[in-house]
LUMRO-834583 format. One record per residue (C-alpha): residue number from 1; residue in three letters; x, y, z. Coordinates in steps of 0.05 Angstrom, whole numbers, plus 5000, padded with zeros to 4 digits. Each point is the difference from the previous one (the first is absolute). Example, Ala and Ser with C-alpha at 12.3 -4.5 7.8 and 13.67 -1.06 7.14 Angstrom:
+-------+------+------+------+------+
: lumlo : voro :    u :    v :    w :
+-------+------+------+------+------+
:     1 :  ALA : 5246 : 4910 : 5156 :
:     2 :  SER : 5027 : 5069 : 4987 :
+-------+------+------+------+------+
This chain:
+-------+------+------+------+------+
: lumlo : voro :    u :    v :    w :
+-------+------+------+------+------+
:     1 :  MET : 1692 : 2363 : 2953 :
:     2 :  GLN : 4993 : 4929 : 4973 :
:     3 :  LYS : 4926 : 4998 : 5027 :
:     4 :  LEU : 4986 : 5065 : 4957 :
:     5 :  LEU : 5034 : 4969 : 4928 :
:     6 :  ILE : 4970 : 4930 : 5014 :
:     7 :  LEU : 4924 : 5055 : 5005 :
:     8 :  LEU : 5017 : 5036 : 4949 :
:     9 :  GLY : 5010 : 4933 : 4951 :
:    10 :  LEU : 4941 : 4970 : 5022 :
:    11 :  ALA : 4963 : 5069 : 4991 :
:    12 :  LEU : 5041 : 5002 : 4926 :
:    13 :  LEU : 4989 : 4928 : 4985 :
:    14 :  ALA : 4915 : 5002 : 5028 :
:    15 :  ALA : 4989 : 5063 : 4943 :
:    16 :  GLY : 5031 : 4954 : 4958 :
:    17 :  LEU : 4941 : 4951 : 5004 :
:    18 :  ALA : 4970 : 5044 : 5003 :
:    19 :  TRP : 5012 : 5049 : 4940 :
:    20 :  PRO : 4937 : 4982 : 4945 :
:    21 :  TRP : 4956 : 5035 : 5057 :
:    22 :  LEU : 5029 : 5056 : 5013 :
:    23 :  ARG : 5029 : 5016 : 4921 :
:    24 :  ARG : 4920 : 5014 : 5004 :
:    25 :  LEU : 5014 : 5054 : 5052 :
:    26 :  PRO : 4991 : 5073 : 4972 :
:    27 :  PHE : 5053 : 5025 : 5039 :
:    28 :  GLY : 5056 : 5034 : 4951 :
:    29 :  ARG : 4942 : 5016 : 4951 :
:    30 :  LEU : 4963 : 5054 : 5054 :
:    31 :  PRO : 4980 : 5066 : 4991 :
:    32 :  GLY : 5052 : 5043 : 5002 :
:    33 :  ASP : 5056 : 4955 : 4977 :
:    34 :  ILE : 5042 : 5022 : 4954 :
:    35 :  HIS : 5008 : 4970 : 4925 :
:    36 :  ILE : 5023 : 5025 : 4928 :
:    37 :  ALA : 5008 : 4953 : 4948 :
:    38 :  ARG : 5026 : 5035 : 4937 :
:    39 :  GLY : 5022 : 4965 : 4939 :
:    40 :  GLY : 5048 : 4946 : 5024 :
:    41 :  PHE : 5014 : 5032 : 5082 :
:    42 :  HIS : 4961 : 4986 : 5052 :
:    43 :  PHE : 4999 : 5032 : 5071 :
:    44 :  SER : 4969 : 4970 : 5049 :
:    45 :  PHE : 4994 : 5039 : 5075 :
:    46 :  PRO : 4941 : 4992 : 5054 :
:    47 :  ILE : 5011 : 5039 : 5051 :
:    48 :  VAL : 4926 : 4987 : 5016 :
:    49 :  THR : 5009 : 4929 : 5014 :
:    50 :  CYS : 5085 : 5009 : 5042 :
:    51 :  LEU : 4954 : 5047 : 5045 :
:    52 :  VAL : 4936 : 4961 : 5009 :
:    53 :  ILE : 5055 : 4940 : 5020 :
:    54 :  SER : 5046 : 5053 : 5043 :
:    55 :  ILE : 4924 : 5014 : 5039 :
:    56 :  VAL : 4987 : 4926 : 5014 :
:    57 :  VAL : 5065 : 4966 : 5019 :
:    58 :  SER : 5019 : 5063 : 5049 :
:    59 :  LEU : 4928 : 4988 : 5024 :
:    60 :  LEU : 5021 : 4922 : 5002 :
:    61 :  LEU : 5058 : 5015 : 5053 :
:    62 :  TRP : 4962 : 5057 : 5036 :
:    63 :  ILE : 4953 : 4943 : 5020 :
:    64 :  PHE : 5045 : 4940 : 5010 :
:    65 :  ARG : 5056 : 5038 : 5041 :
:    66 :  ARG : 4947 : 5029 : 5053 :
+-------+------+------+------+------+
């Protein structure tokens, strides 16, 4: 459990340091993502982004568990 928490912390640190470059990726703005903006209300549901991330993570876990 300790190793997992350390790895997660290092991953979050790396993502935080790389945020200026990661922000330019189109995740959250892919075709199929739902965005509703009316007046002072804004709703965003990135369903396609969630599916892409889920597929990538599933593939990576499948590869590393072999």
